[in-house]
N, C-alpha and C positions, 0 to 999 in steps of 0.2 A: 602527616597531615597536610596537605597545602599548607603556604601563607595566606591570610586573607587581603583578599584585593581592598584598596584603597573605599570601594564602592561599598564593602560589607563592613568595613571599621568607622565609617562617619554618614553622619546625616547631617540635614538641614535644621537645626531649631526653630521652629513656627515662633519662640518667643522674641527671637531678637534677628531670624534671617541666617547668623553664623552659624558653621558647621560644627558640631557636637560630636563628642567620639560611641560607639557602642563596644559595652565593653563587657565583663561577667557580675557574679555577684558576689563576688570577695574583691573589688574596687572600692567596697565601702567601709570593710573593714581598715584597708590600706588606706583610708584616709582616713581615718579616726584613731588609726597610732602615731598618724602623721600628724594631726590637729594637738593630739594630747602630749603630742615630743614638743612641738613648739608653745606647750603653753606651760609646759613644766621647765622649762629652761628658759623663761620670761625673765624672772631674778639675773642670771647672767646676765642678758642682750641689756640689763637696766643699770647694771655696771658700763657699760662700756656706752651710755650714753647720744646713743643712735650711730657710733657708729661698728653696727652689724649688716651683715648682708644676710636674703636667702638666694640659694641657684637651683635652677632646674632646665635642666639642658635637653629631657622630653617634655618643653611643657604641658605640650597636644592643647586642645582646642579652648579649653577652658571649663567645658562643661560635657558631660558624658550623659549619657542611660542608659541604663542597664538592660542586657537583653532580653527580649521577648517579654518586657517591665513597661510599665506609666516612670516608673522612680527616675528622677531627673536629680543629677548630682553635678556640683561645681568639680572643678578639675585640681589636682594636686598644689598646684601654685593658687590659685585662689583660695585653697584652704589653707595653706600657711598663713598668705597673706593677711584674710580676714580673722583668723584665730590672732595673727599676734596684735592685728588692730586693737582686740578689746581687749589690749593689756599695756605691752612694751612694745610698738610696729618695729617694723625690721625698718633701718636705715638708706638700707637700698635692697629693687629686688632686680636679681636679672635672669629672665628666663627666654629661653633658647629651645629651637627644634628646626630637623632638616624641611620642615614643611611651610611657608614662606606661611600658607592660608591661616596653617596651625598658630602663628605669630603674631597673624593680624588678630584673629579672633580673640587668643588672649591676654593679648594687649587691650585690646578695645573691651571687654570683659572690670579687666582690672581698672582701666582708668575709668569705666562707667562707676564704678565703683569706689572711684575716691581711693585708692592703692596705691600705694610707691611711695616714692620715687622710681622710673621704672627702667631697665636697659633692655634692649632686646638684641634678638643676636637670628640671624638663618645662616645654618649649618649643621653639619657633620658633630657630634657632640667633642670629639678628639678636638674640630678646630674653634667651636665654641666654646669649651672649657678654657683654652690660649686666652682667648680678647678677653674672658671675664677675668680671670686670673690677673692679668693686667690692669685693672680698673680697680684690686683691693686696695682697702687698706693694706698695709704690711700690722697694722697693727689694730686690728678691727677683729669680730668675732662672727665667723663667718660660718652656714649651714646649707651645704649641698645635698637637696634630695634629685636622688635616679632613678628612675624607673621606664629603663629599657623594653622595648617591645620586643625582645630576644638578646640573645649574650652577643651576637655578635655588632651590634649597636653600642658595645662598651668597650673599646679596646682599653687595656691597662692605662694605655698614656691616658685616658681621661683621667681616672684616679690619680694617676703621679704627677699631674698637673697641676689637678685642684691642691693636690696635697704639699704642693711647693708654700702655698697661704699658712702659718706657724700656728694660729687657731680657725680650721677649717676642719669641721662634722660632717659627716655623710650618713646619711640614712641612705640603703639602701636596701631594692625590693630586684631581686637575680629568678628571674622565670625556671624554676625549676621543672616544670612541663617542657619547656622547649629545650630544655639543656638534657634532658630526659630520654625525649623523641630523639635528636639529633648528636650527642656526644660522639657513635660510632663512624659517624658521616664528616663529623667536623674534624675531628682526628683523622680522617685519613686522604682529608682534600686541603689540609692546611689549613683554615680559617680561625678552628683553637687556637693557633702561634695568638694572636692579636689580646685574644680577652687571658690569656694567661700562659706567658711566655715561659717557655722553658719547663712547662707538662711534661715531655717524654721523658724528664729524669725521673717523673713523681705517677705519672698512672700507665696502664699498662692497654694497649687496644684490646690486646685479646682476651682481655678480665672481664667475668659475669658487667653488661650495663649499670646496673648500681653501684660496684665498685668502682668502675670505670669514674663515674658521673662525685661518690664520692672524695676518690684521689685529686681533681681535679680540684673542687672547690675547695678543699684543702689548703691545695697550692696557691690556686689564689687567696686566699687570704692568710696565707703566709706571704707572698709577695706582698698582702697591704700593710702586715706587720712590719715589715723591712722598709718601710715609707714613716716609721717613727708611730705606728697606732697598735703596741703591745699586746693588746687584749683582746683584737678582732677577732680571735679564734672562738671565743667563750660568749660572745655577740650574734653571734648568728644561730638560728632558728627557722625549722622548714613548716611553713604553715600550710597545713593541710585545706581538702574542703567537706562540705558535709558527709562526702561517700568514700573518705579520709585519700581522695584522690593527695600525690605534692602536687601545689599550687607554685610555691615561691619562700625561696632562702629571704629571710629580711634579716639585713645585714646592718647594726651598726660601731662606726669607727670614730672614735674618738681617744682623742690627745689625753683630754679633762679627765683629773679624776669626778669628776660630779658624769662624766660617760654612765661608770658601774650604776650609778641610784637611779640614772633616768632609765639604764635599758630595764633596769627589771618593773620600772613601771611601767614602758610601753612594751612590750614582747608578750608579757600573758599568755604564753602558751607553755604546754605543759614539758616536763622535762624531758618527756620521753620522744619530743620532736629534734631533739637539738640534734644536728648535724655530726656533731661529734665527742 
């Protein structure tokens, strides 16, 4: 399946004249999980007395419409910031995207809703992760939401950079559709190296497609474990659509014991859908 063009992914929102994204129906479930995580972690944020941050390196324009419907949703950054503002707001919000149009739209919508303080960045996630981390308080509590369009826009360097912050939780949505469809191609052309460096020692391109995908994701989780997120492989769920098609892996990486408790509440999918 070819990549969607920019024209197929975005449209102008008639309400405010800014860009909005066109998304699948599963975006609503993604955002419910995100909002729930922000809500149940409010007590942890309260302990840090404003020394907390939310990070989204793939912020998009901040609003979206579900394809073939009139249902309009907030984007992930707006969802998280709005939910936090109901109880314990984030001390800082860092939003970034490769597209300056998206950053402008998302920032404008956050400012309109008086959500902040804001820091915005334009660039690849690898570039902006470095900029964000340089501004984070080493003693703060930080939460990064990573929802890349495809696996190739999430180099492992992004995760390792964010993990430099001692108290960094990561909630990652990894496209199962993209990796399943393209794994053999990106193995062959070398592009997989940036997403999962060292994969060749753990996955065989000659294997059946589903086995190759499983081995790649398991290796990727082991790389995250090497950053100090010891039980990350226990916090991976394959979320499927209403036709049982694999949509994305939901991954939580947390160094805090509370992460296990939060995971049980946020994952909310059947044991049969666990990856490992």
